[in-house]
C-alpha positions as YAML, in Angstrom:
chain: A
units: angstrom
residues:
- id: 1
  name: MET
  ca: [-15.90, 27.61, -3.73]
- id: 2
  name: ASP
  ca: [-19.67, 28.00, -3.58]
- id: 3
  name: LEU
  ca: [-21.14, 25.89, -6.40]
- id: 4
  name: ARG
  ca: [-24.13, 28.22, -6.68]
- id: 5
  name: ARG
  ca: [-21.82, 31.17, -7.26]
- id: 6
  name: LEU
  ca: [-19.89, 29.15, -9.83]
- id: 7
  name: ALA
  ca: [-23.15, 28.28, -11.61]
- id: 8
  name: GLN
  ca: [-24.09, 31.95, -11.70]
- id: 9
  name: PHE
  ca: [-20.70, 32.78, -13.20]
- id: 10
  name: ALA
  ca: [-21.21, 30.08, -15.85]
- id: 11
  name: ALA
  ca: [-24.58, 31.56, -16.79]
- id: 12
  name: VAL
  ca: [-23.16, 35.08, -17.19]
- id: 13
  name: ALA
  ca: [-20.19, 33.70, -19.14]
- id: 14
  name: GLN
  ca: [-22.47, 31.81, -21.51]
- id: 15
  name: GLU
  ca: [-24.97, 34.63, -22.00]
- id: 16
  name: GLY
  ca: [-22.39, 37.42, -22.13]
- id: 17
  name: ASN
  ca: [-24.95, 39.64, -20.48]
- id: 18
  name: VAL
  ca: [-25.99, 40.04, -16.83]
- id: 19
  name: THR
  ca: [-29.60, 40.89, -17.67]
- id: 20
  name: ARG
  ca: [-30.12, 37.76, -19.79]
- id: 21
  name: ALA
  ca: [-28.26, 35.58, -17.27]
- id: 22
  name: ALA
  ca: [-30.41, 36.93, -14.41]
- id: 23
  name: ALA
  ca: [-33.60, 36.20, -16.38]
- id: 24
  name: ARG
  ca: [-32.36, 32.68, -17.11]
- id: 25
  name: LEU
  ca: [-31.56, 32.05, -13.45]
- id: 26
  name: GLY
  ca: [-34.75, 33.70, -12.20]
- id: 27
  name: ILE
  ca: [-32.98, 36.23, -9.96]
- id: 28
  name: GLN
  ca: [-32.52, 39.99, -9.90]
- id: 29
  name: GLN
  ca: [-29.74, 41.59, -11.92]
- id: 30
  name: ALA
  ca: [-28.16, 43.48, -9.01]
- id: 31
  name: PRO
  ca: [-27.52, 40.41, -6.78]
- id: 32
  name: LEU
  ca: [-26.07, 38.56, -9.78]
- id: 33
  name: SER
  ca: [-23.65, 41.41, -10.50]
- id: 34
  name: GLN
  ca: [-22.69, 41.42, -6.83]
- id: 35
  name: GLN
  ca: [-21.99, 37.66, -6.90]
- id: 36
  name: SER
  ca: [-19.74, 38.10, -9.95]
- id: 37
  name: LYS
  ca: [-17.70, 40.72, -8.10]
- id: 38
  name: LEU
  ca: [-17.46, 38.52, -5.00]
- id: 39
  name: LEU
  ca: [-16.20, 35.63, -7.14]
- id: 40
  name: GLU
  ca: [-13.54, 37.86, -8.71]
- id: 41
  name: ARG
  ca: [-12.48, 38.93, -5.23]
- id: 42
  name: GLU
  ca: [-12.35, 35.29, -4.09]
- id: 43
  name: ILE
  ca: [-10.21, 34.24, -7.04]
- id: 44
  name: GLY
  ca: [-8.09, 37.37, -6.99]
- id: 45
  name: ALA
  ca: [-8.37, 38.19, -10.67]
- id: 46
  name: PRO
  ca: [-10.87, 39.96, -12.95]
- id: 47
  name: LEU
  ca: [-13.09, 37.49, -14.81]
- id: 48
  name: PHE
  ca: [-15.02, 39.91, -17.00]
- id: 49
  name: VAL
  ca: [-14.40, 43.05, -18.97]
- id: 50
  name: ARG
  ca: [-17.57, 45.06, -18.44]
- id: 51
  name: LYS
  ca: [-18.75, 46.82, -21.58]
- id: 52
  name: PRO
  ca: [-21.80, 48.94, -22.30]
- id: 53
  name: ARG
  ca: [-23.59, 46.11, -24.10]
- id: 54
  name: GLY
  ca: [-22.45, 43.11, -22.15]
- id: 55
  name: MET
  ca: [-19.71, 41.17, -20.40]
- id: 56
  name: GLU
  ca: [-16.60, 39.80, -22.08]
- id: 57
  name: LEU
  ca: [-14.48, 37.11, -20.47]
- id: 58
  name: THR
  ca: [-10.89, 37.83, -19.58]
- id: 59
  name: GLN
  ca: [-8.22, 35.19, -20.05]
- id: 60
  name: ALA
  ca: [-8.76, 34.15, -16.42]
- id: 61
  name: GLY
  ca: [-12.52, 34.09, -17.03]
- id: 62
  name: ARG
  ca: [-12.13, 31.79, -20.03]
- id: 63
  name: ALA
  ca: [-9.97, 29.44, -17.95]
- id: 64
  name: LEU
  ca: [-12.57, 29.37, -15.18]
- id: 65
  name: GLN
  ca: [-15.35, 28.77, -17.71]
- id: 66
  name: ARG
  ca: [-13.53, 25.67, -19.00]
- id: 67
  name: GLU
  ca: [-13.01, 24.38, -15.48]
- id: 68
  name: ALA
  ca: [-16.60, 25.17, -14.47]
- id: 69
  name: ARG
  ca: [-17.91, 23.10, -17.38]
- id: 70
  name: ALA
  ca: [-15.75, 20.18, -16.25]
- id: 71
  name: VAL
  ca: [-16.92, 20.59, -12.64]
- id: 72
  name: PHE
  ca: [-20.61, 20.53, -13.53]
- id: 73
  name: LEU
  ca: [-20.14, 17.64, -15.95]
- id: 74
  name: GLN
  ca: [-18.41, 15.66, -13.20]
- id: 75
  name: LEU
  ca: [-21.13, 16.66, -10.74]
- id: 76
  name: ASP
  ca: [-23.81, 15.36, -13.11]
- id: 77
  name: LYS
  ca: [-21.87, 12.11, -13.45]
- id: 78
  name: ALA
  ca: [-21.59, 11.83, -9.67]
- id: 79
  name: VAL
  ca: [-25.33, 12.30, -9.20]
- id: 80
  name: ALA
  ca: [-26.14, 9.76, -11.93]
- id: 81
  name: SER
  ca: [-23.63, 7.29, -10.48]
- id: 82
  name: THR
  ca: [-25.08, 7.68, -6.98]
- id: 83
  name: ARG
  ca: [-28.59, 7.09, -8.25]
- id: 84
  name: ARG
  ca: [-27.50, 4.00, -10.19]
- id: 85
  name: ALA
  ca: [-25.73, 2.66, -7.09]
- id: 86
  name: ALA
  ca: [-28.88, 3.21, -5.01]
- id: 87
  name: ARG
  ca: [-30.81, 1.10, -7.54]
- id: 88
  name: GLY
  ca: [-28.15, -1.63, -7.60]
- id: 89
  name: GLU
  ca: [-27.16, -0.62, -11.13]
- id: 90
  name: GLU
  ca: [-23.57, 0.30, -10.30]
- id: 91
  name: GLY
  ca: [-20.84, -1.16, -8.14]
- id: 92
  name: VAL
  ca: [-18.98, -4.48, -8.04]
- id: 93
  name: LEU
  ca: [-20.40, -8.00, -8.24]
- id: 94
  name: ARG
  ca: [-18.00, -10.78, -7.21]
- id: 95
  name: VAL
  ca: [-19.06, -14.14, -8.63]
- id: 96
  name: GLY
  ca: [-17.61, -17.48, -7.54]
- id: 97
  name: LEU
  ca: [-17.69, -20.69, -9.58]
- id: 98
  name: THR
  ca: [-16.68, -24.27, -8.98]
- id: 99
  name: SER
  ca: [-14.33, -25.81, -11.55]
- id: 100
  name: SER
  ca: [-17.19, -27.77, -13.14]
- id: 101
  name: ALA
  ca: [-19.57, -24.79, -13.12]
- id: 102
  name: CYS
  ca: [-17.05, -22.94, -15.29]
- id: 103
  name: PHE
  ca: [-17.87, -25.34, -18.14]
- id: 104
  name: HIS
  ca: [-21.65, -25.30, -17.74]
- id: 105
  name: ALA
  ca: [-23.51, -23.14, -20.27]
- id: 106
  name: PHE
  ca: [-25.76, -21.47, -17.69]
- id: 107
  name: PRO
  ca: [-23.28, -19.27, -15.73]
- id: 108
  name: PRO
  ca: [-21.86, -17.47, -18.80]
- id: 109
  name: MET
  ca: [-25.38, -16.97, -20.14]
- id: 110
  name: ALA
  ca: [-26.53, -15.48, -16.83]
- id: 111
  name: ILE
  ca: [-23.45, -13.26, -16.56]
- id: 112
  name: ARG
  ca: [-23.82, -12.09, -20.17]
- id: 113
  name: THR
  ca: [-27.48, -11.20, -19.56]
- id: 114
  name: PHE
  ca: [-26.58, -9.33, -16.38]
- id: 115
  name: ARG
  ca: [-23.78, -7.37, -18.06]
- id: 116
  name: ALA
  ca: [-26.14, -6.29, -20.83]
- id: 117
  name: ALA
  ca: [-28.74, -5.11, -18.31]
- id: 118
  name: TYR
  ca: [-26.29, -3.53, -15.84]
- id: 119
  name: PRO
  ca: [-23.30, -2.21, -17.84]
- id: 120
  name: TYR
  ca: [-22.08, -0.01, -14.96]
- id: 121
  name: VAL
  ca: [-21.52, -2.98, -12.63]
- id: 122
  name: THR
  ca: [-18.00, -4.43, -12.64]
- id: 123
  name: VAL
  ca: [-18.07, -8.24, -12.47]
- id: 124
  name: GLN
  ca: [-15.14, -10.05, -10.84]
- id: 125
  name: PHE
  ca: [-14.58, -13.81, -10.55]
- id: 126
  name: GLU
  ca: [-13.21, -16.35, -8.09]
- id: 127
  name: GLN
  ca: [-12.90, -20.11, -8.48]
- id: 128
  name: GLY
  ca: [-13.07, -22.63, -5.65]
- id: 129
  name: SER
  ca: [-14.76, -25.76, -4.38]
- id: 130
  name: THR
  ca: [-18.35, -25.69, -3.15]
- id: 131
  name: PRO
  ca: [-17.31, -25.58, 0.56]
- id: 132
  name: GLN
  ca: [-14.73, -22.86, -0.18]
- id: 133
  name: LEU
  ca: [-17.26, -20.72, -2.02]
- id: 134
  name: ILE
  ca: [-19.77, -20.98, 0.82]
- id: 135
  name: GLU
  ca: [-17.03, -19.92, 3.24]
- id: 136
  name: TRP
  ca: [-16.10, -17.02, 0.95]
- id: 137
  name: LEU
  ca: [-19.73, -15.90, 0.84]
- id: 138
  name: ALA
  ca: [-19.79, -15.64, 4.62]
- id: 139
  name: GLY
  ca: [-16.43, -13.83, 4.56]
- id: 140
  name: GLU
  ca: [-17.67, -11.39, 1.89]
- id: 141
  name: ARG
  ca: [-15.01, -12.47, -0.59]
- id: 142
  name: VAL
  ca: [-17.75, -13.26, -3.13]
- id: 143
  name: ASP
  ca: [-21.33, -12.00, -3.44]
- id: 144
  name: ALA
  ca: [-22.82, -14.93, -5.35]
- id: 145
  name: ALA
  ca: [-21.53, -18.39, -6.22]
- id: 146
  name: PHE
  ca: [-22.44, -21.07, -8.73]
- id: 147
  name: ILE
  ca: [-22.02, -24.25, -6.73]
- id: 148
  name: ARG
  ca: [-22.89, -27.92, -6.86]
- id: 149
  name: THR
  ca: [-25.05, -29.51, -4.17]
- id: 150
  name: ALA
  ca: [-23.93, -28.41, -0.72]
- id: 151
  name: LEU
  ca: [-24.72, -30.59, 2.26]
- id: 152
  name: GLY
  ca: [-25.94, -28.61, 5.25]
- id: 153
  name: PRO
  ca: [-25.07, -25.04, 4.18]
- id: 154
  name: PRO
  ca: [-25.27, -22.43, 6.97]
- id: 155
  name: GLU
  ca: [-28.70, -20.94, 7.63]
- id: 156
  name: ALA
  ca: [-27.37, -17.54, 6.57]
- id: 157
  name: VAL
  ca: [-26.67, -18.84, 3.06]
- id: 158
  name: ARG
  ca: [-29.49, -19.00, 0.53]
- id: 159
  name: VAL
  ca: [-29.08, -21.78, -2.05]
- id: 160
  name: ALA
  ca: [-31.38, -21.66, -5.09]
- id: 161
  name: ALA
  ca: [-31.55, -24.68, -7.41]
- id: 162
  name: LEU
  ca: [-31.09, -23.62, -11.04]
- id: 163
  name: VAL
  ca: [-30.63, -26.48, -13.49]
- id: 164
  name: GLU
  ca: [-29.90, -30.20, -13.36]
- id: 165
  name: GLU
  ca: [-27.90, -32.30, -15.78]
- id: 166
  name: PRO
  ca: [-27.11, -36.00, -16.23]
- id: 167
  name: MET
  ca: [-23.65, -37.35, -15.61]
- id: 168
  name: VAL
  ca: [-21.45, -39.21, -18.05]
- id: 169
  name: VAL
  ca: [-18.45, -41.48, -17.77]
- id: 170
  name: ALA
  ca: [-15.04, -40.27, -18.95]
- id: 171
  name: LEU
  ca: [-12.87, -43.12, -20.24]
- id: 172
  name: PRO
  ca: [-9.30, -43.35, -21.52]
- id: 173
  name: SER
  ca: [-9.57, -43.44, -25.31]
- id: 174
  name: ARG
  ca: [-7.86, -46.85, -25.43]
- id: 175
  name: HIS
  ca: [-10.18, -48.36, -22.84]
- id: 176
  name: ARG
  ca: [-12.09, -51.41, -24.07]
- id: 177
  name: LEU
  ca: [-15.43, -49.76, -23.25]
- id: 178
  name: ALA
  ca: [-14.46, -46.65, -25.22]
- id: 179
  name: SER
  ca: [-13.98, -48.53, -28.46]
- id: 180
  name: ALA
  ca: [-16.83, -51.06, -28.08]
- id: 181
  name: ASN
  ca: [-20.23, -49.84, -29.29]
- id: 182
  name: ALA
  ca: [-18.92, -46.32, -29.85]
- id: 183
  name: GLY
  ca: [-21.38, -43.65, -28.85]
- id: 184
  name: ARG
  ca: [-23.76, -45.98, -27.03]
- id: 185
  name: ALA
  ca: [-24.68, -45.59, -23.39]
- id: 186
  name: LEU
  ca: [-22.91, -47.69, -20.78]
- id: 187
  name: THR
  ca: [-24.61, -49.15, -17.74]
- id: 188
  name: LEU
  ca: [-23.17, -48.29, -14.37]
- id: 189
  name: ARG
  ca: [-23.01, -52.01, -13.65]
- id: 190
  name: SER
  ca: [-20.55, -52.44, -16.53]
- id: 191
  name: LEU
  ca: [-18.14, -50.18, -14.62]
- id: 192
  name: ALA
  ca: [-18.16, -52.27, -11.44]
- id: 193
  name: ARG
  ca: [-14.61, -53.64, -11.89]
- id: 194
  name: GLU
  ca: [-13.05, -50.36, -12.97]
- id: 195
  name: THR
  ca: [-10.74, -48.08, -11.01]
- id: 196
  name: PHE
  ca: [-12.51, -44.79, -10.39]
- id: 197
  name: ILE
  ca: [-10.88, -41.37, -10.29]
- id: 198
  name: GLY
  ca: [-12.90, -39.18, -7.97]
- id: 199
  name: TYR
  ca: [-12.67, -35.99, -5.97]
- id: 200
  name: PRO
  ca: [-12.43, -35.67, -2.20]
- id: 201
  name: ARG
  ca: [-15.80, -35.61, -0.47]
- id: 202
  name: SER
  ca: [-14.60, -32.51, 1.36]
- id: 203
  name: ALA
  ca: [-14.43, -30.69, -1.99]
- id: 204
  name: GLY
  ca: [-17.91, -31.62, -3.17]
- id: 205
  name: ALA
  ca: [-20.01, -33.87, -0.98]
- id: 206
  name: GLY
  ca: [-23.12, -33.53, -3.15]
- id: 207
  name: LEU
  ca: [-21.62, -35.00, -6.32]
- id: 208
  name: TYR
  ca: [-19.53, -37.50, -4.39]
- id: 209
  name: ASP
  ca: [-22.54, -38.88, -2.53]
- id: 210
  name: ALA
  ca: [-24.68, -38.97, -5.69]
- id: 211
  name: ILE
  ca: [-22.09, -41.08, -7.52]
- id: 212
  name: ILE
  ca: [-21.57, -43.47, -4.61]
- id: 213
  name: ALA
  ca: [-25.33, -43.88, -4.11]
- id: 214
  name: ALA
  ca: [-25.89, -44.57, -7.82]
- id: 215
  name: CYS
  ca: [-23.16, -47.21, -7.89]
- id: 216
  name: MET
  ca: [-24.54, -48.87, -4.76]
- id: 217
  name: ALA
  ca: [-28.03, -48.88, -6.31]
- id: 218
  name: ASN
  ca: [-26.52, -50.74, -9.26]
- id: 219
  name: GLY
  ca: [-25.00, -53.43, -7.09]
- id: 220
  name: PHE
  ca: [-21.42, -52.35, -6.38]
- id: 221
  name: SER
  ca: [-19.24, -50.03, -4.35]
- id: 222
  name: PRO
  ca: [-16.83, -48.14, -6.63]
- id: 223
  name: SER
  ca: [-13.12, -48.73, -6.19]
- id: 224
  name: ILE
  ca: [-11.68, -45.22, -5.96]
- id: 225
  name: GLY
  ca: [-8.00, -45.36, -6.81]
- id: 226
  name: TYR
  ca: [-7.26, -41.64, -7.03]
- id: 227
  name: ASP
  ca: [-8.69, -38.34, -5.83]
- id: 228
  name: ALA
  ca: [-8.18, -35.10, -7.71]
- id: 229
  name: PRO
  ca: [-8.79, -31.61, -6.27]
- id: 230
  name: GLN
  ca: [-10.59, -30.32, -9.37]
- id: 231
  name: MET
  ca: [-12.63, -31.94, -12.12]
- id: 232
  name: VAL
  ca: [-10.26, -30.83, -14.88]
- id: 233
  name: THR
  ca: [-7.46, -32.58, -12.99]
- id: 234
  name: THR
  ca: [-9.67, -35.67, -12.83]
- id: 235
  name: LEU
  ca: [-9.86, -35.69, -16.63]
- id: 236
  name: SER
  ca: [-6.09, -35.31, -16.88]
- id: 237
  name: LEU
  ca: [-5.71, -38.48, -14.80]
- id: 238
  name: VAL
  ca: [-8.18, -40.24, -17.12]
- id: 239
  name: THR
  ca: [-6.01, -39.17, -20.06]
- id: 240
  name: ALA
  ca: [-3.05, -40.79, -18.31]
- id: 241
  name: GLY
  ca: [-4.97, -44.07, -18.24]
- id: 242
  name: LEU
  ca: [-5.16, -44.21, -14.44]
- id: 243
  name: GLY
  ca: [-8.88, -44.96, -14.38]
- id: 244
  name: ILE
  ca: [-12.33, -43.71, -15.30]
- id: 245
  name: SER
  ca: [-14.42, -40.90, -13.85]
- id: 246
  name: ILE
  ca: [-18.08, -39.92, -13.66]
- id: 247
  name: VAL
  ca: [-18.50, -36.23, -14.41]
- id: 248
  name: PRO
  ca: [-21.35, -33.80, -15.17]
- id: 249
  name: HIS
  ca: [-22.59, -33.81, -18.76]
- id: 250
  name: SER
  ca: [-21.31, -30.24, -19.30]
- id: 251
  name: MET
  ca: [-17.72, -31.37, -18.70]
- id: 252
  name: GLN
  ca: [-17.78, -32.81, -22.22]
- id: 253
  name: ARG
  ca: [-16.93, -29.25, -23.27]
- id: 254
  name: VAL
  ca: [-13.43, -30.12, -22.08]
- id: 255
  name: ARG
  ca: [-11.87, -31.78, -25.10]
- id: 256
  name: LEU
  ca: [-8.69, -33.59, -24.16]
- id: 257
  name: ASP
  ca: [-6.75, -35.99, -26.34]
- id: 258
  name: GLY
  ca: [-7.07, -39.41, -24.79]
- id: 259
  name: VAL
  ca: [-10.52, -38.92, -23.18]
- id: 260
  name: VAL
  ca: [-13.78, -40.37, -24.49]
- id: 261
  name: TYR
  ca: [-17.17, -39.57, -22.96]
- id: 262
  name: ARG
  ca: [-20.07, -42.02, -22.85]
- id: 263
  name: PRO
  ca: [-23.63, -41.51, -21.56]
- id: 264
  name: LEU
  ca: [-24.88, -43.73, -18.76]
- id: 265
  name: SER
  ca: [-27.99, -45.90, -18.67]
- id: 266
  name: GLY
  ca: [-29.77, -48.07, -16.15]
- id: 267
  name: PRO
  ca: [-31.54, -47.45, -12.86]
- id: 268
  name: ARG
  ca: [-30.76, -44.61, -10.44]
- id: 269
  name: GLN
  ca: [-28.50, -42.53, -12.66]
- id: 270
  name: PRO
  ca: [-26.51, -39.82, -10.84]
- id: 271
  name: ARG
  ca: [-27.41, -36.24, -11.70]
- id: 272
  name: ALA
  ca: [-25.54, -33.01, -11.06]
- id: 273
  name: GLN
  ca: [-27.35, -29.96, -9.71]
- id: 274
  name: LEU
  ca: [-26.17, -26.43, -10.41]
- id: 275
  name: ASN
  ca: [-27.16, -23.92, -7.73]
- id: 276
  name: LEU
  ca: [-26.74, -20.23, -7.02]
- id: 277
  name: ALA
  ca: [-25.70, -19.39, -3.46]
- id: 278
  name: THR
  ca: [-25.94, -15.94, -1.87]
- id: 279
  name: MET
  ca: [-26.14, -14.48, 1.62]
- id: 280
  name: ARG
  ca: [-29.68, -13.99, 2.89]
- id: 281
  name: ASP
  ca: [-28.75, -10.64, 4.42]
- id: 282
  name: ALA
  ca: [-27.13, -9.17, 1.29]
- id: 283
  name: PRO
  ca: [-27.66, -5.37, 1.37]
- id: 284
  name: SER
  ca: [-30.85, -4.30, -0.34]
- id: 285
  name: GLY
  ca: [-30.18, -2.41, -3.52]
- id: 286
  name: SER
  ca: [-26.84, -4.17, -4.08]
- id: 287
  name: PRO
  ca: [-26.06, -5.64, -7.54]
- id: 288
  name: VAL
  ca: [-26.34, -9.19, -6.18]
- id: 289
  name: HIS
  ca: [-30.12, -8.86, -5.82]
- id: 290
  name: ALA
  ca: [-30.47, -7.96, -9.50]
- id: 291
  name: PHE
  ca: [-28.12, -10.81, -10.45]
- id: 292
  name: VAL
  ca: [-30.15, -13.38, -8.52]
- id: 293
  name: ARG
  ca: [-33.38, -12.10, -10.01]
- id: 294
  name: LEU
  ca: [-32.05, -12.29, -13.57]
- id: 295
  name: ALA
  ca: [-30.42, -15.70, -13.06]
- id: 296
  name: GLU
  ca: [-33.54, -17.28, -11.60]
- id: 297
  name: SER
  ca: [-35.79, -15.80, -14.28]
- id: 298
  name: ALA
  ca: [-33.47, -17.16, -17.00]
- id: 299
  name: VAL
  ca: [-33.84, -20.79, -15.89]
- id: 300
  name: ALA
  ca: [-37.00, -21.51, -17.91]
- id: 301
  name: SER
  ca: [-35.69, -20.03, -21.16]
- id: 302
  name: PHE
  ca: [-32.36, -21.81, -20.69]
- id: 303
  name: ALA
  ca: [-34.10, -25.17, -20.27]
- id: 304
  name: GLU
  ca: [-36.10, -24.60, -23.47]
- id: 305
  name: ASP
  ca: [-32.93, -23.89, -25.45]
- id: 306
  name: GLN
  ca: [-31.13, -27.04, -24.35]
...
């Protein structure tokens, strides 16, 4: 059906008069009357009862009027949706996070800010290691990813540093260092004889190398007794008393019975970097561009609030 003809019908139906409808549409009365007759012929039913002082809708005409209103409402929505999509204000944004990034305060703040600014964008989430998330970016499984330090990311991946945080030591609650001088910082050197619970370098080379380098700078090579695939699993092994672990400061949000956190002191303390990774060739006008812009602009205000 010709949408213009349907719009002309809607005008006549609303006005109840061909003359007024023609004036409203800015066309002659005769062509408008002709279009009404052509529409009736197309549908195969009379839409109006023509009276000396106007036009009255038939039952079929009232049904078409209802449907026409729905059609034009949906058309308006389609136009608005298309325009929002062209501006990156509508669509889907797939965000990846590492297990430790999930507990950092910055990602939820950035996502909350984005959702408030772009309510028509659906946000979906994936969790993986830093190498996995970079691979998923290239494979278009995610559009943006909060990752830790990546060593040698592909040239096609853009990695923007966001915020940095100190690292702390997670101890079994019955550990001698957990009960002694409660709340005070521990030196890395005091951990030299401990069994460390780490994570495979393949899952996060940046944090792994930072911890090893800090221990070496403090005069020892850590004895790594266990590797865990995710940081939350690392803390579970600490709870079991299998060793200690050095984790980002934000992981203290994970409150597990049997785990005590202590700050670290001394030279060359390891620090954990939180980054936002995206593809350099992300389509212009896509929601990811707006997300990156908002996330990077939020860094300064986030730092002030901490």
